[in-house]
Steps between C-alpha positions, in 0.01 A plus 500: 500500500504596880550202712325408830294818524297336775807450719559881500132576533510298819807680627314826437236374745742359755728799468257780387676673215840439643671304234483523122677312228468481129621183325470331167536121450585446140606227265774661288563371148836341474552469879442177673253496800308792630632835590358723774580870443447729796386843387492669840432445867476721809339531830383781733721350783217530742499142612707292740727315474683737282647221299161350405519642151819306439338167584189578290726580210706184565185294499421626144858435372499150640164435341623616162812283525291189585291527181734283286862367484611812304290770656668852520443818693607841374509853630684832482550663834466873433367758742253723341221728632270358250524157660370614839193332629205743466407455871855582625364852579326335809844477657649850524814358658573270205832569326524326150816296453778648303652290212778334715269418792247343246778288355603389838140415597464269196830345569383410858171390366637253245822379661344227726233345279587124465500341162595820318804652342502867439706756300528870537624737236549869578561732207792733555597302806869595488404860547304436824698538818268269683537215247813363658289461825225317305761276320679408833161405651398287198831322500390312809141462387423155397223566233562838346767565237610820340428490132224342294389141412555527128774401264686811399532409139123410456262728331318723750160444357533134534614496863366803676127547558437817301117494457404711803376848375588668825842349527791737426689204339226452252489870410872505468503200275242663268696818494828309403329363190745216488344161499846330515645680793670265734423460862842654614452800272138555601572487881793734454290742311240513773744734682373787287142439625589569868730802489286703739373219717632175660327178427551122539386227274404181693449162341389205721501141362390164655785264574508147646633505849396152611730352761674839555490681831554871505437817706175529306357199686585671826330820395191320377464330845573824672211675316264213489221699650486706176489197280121527559496735196642219283204279606250779426652568163483132419145469597384812316658382185372143510189460702337837591183606325374861515241466223204567731446622852448159667821351342689821576392470872609129511841598334557788739415274800760241384753773464418617861565147625836493329594824664385370839682162465815680384493717799599798276624776728304784347425809700388841421730804519325697768693809419323523157407861442161599358510873425686666780385269782607153613334181585568442866489160676195443713560513872412181678544616862131589531294220360173653623406800283445836660162614375483836663764740620478575878491867448184462305314346790273750669583531858248575775530840629641531858260557783515851627 
């Protein structure tokens, strides 16, 4: 089941074909709470500010975590050409993230979300020269730990969500053909799945931070102008109605009011390329339009 399609439909109108995300919100048998599995997400990078994609994604993660006391969010950060947004061709200057840059992007995206605790597991980590840099960074990060949130001796099938058809973990579990494999053995065996690529497994859980003060609180205040996406997502999933044209117009009008009240700093990237040309800013020095070029005005002949 795809969740909150109307939220992303609206984003497609507000940011025309700039951002795309595919998610599934599932109730997994044997796992408490709801689990949000992110299949893929990407953007053309043609909007400003550049970090807008981060805050839209954070809004989705925070929404997923709020669903119940034991909600969870899972993803595998792995850079693949097949995951590119179909409209990325509109931006000829776009350079897709490599594996390491994508992992760093997700670390920065998840590190300052209050009320969460995250884990990151990187297969074959000891063979990666840059892993020590990531490890050093996460040592001072308050809510992201290296590892996974499961007991090593438990059965993998009872602890890890393994029901997503596109998830490499699920495919690997099927190929192992061992219903009793432990979490530790299963996670170790994942190394063989990523011998030619680098990936990171992220797990985000909801935690109770009542009464605690952390850097996350500071970051939330610092980026409060982007919390408008949280409000939009909440409205779209609880009160919006797009069942007919009139209700859709009303819902869209309400969303516009949220954007206006939130003073969200959206602006178009004026260097967006269409074909081989550029959209140029309109000059405001001459408010009066020039309707005829002076050299087209027929002049009277000089008297001889």
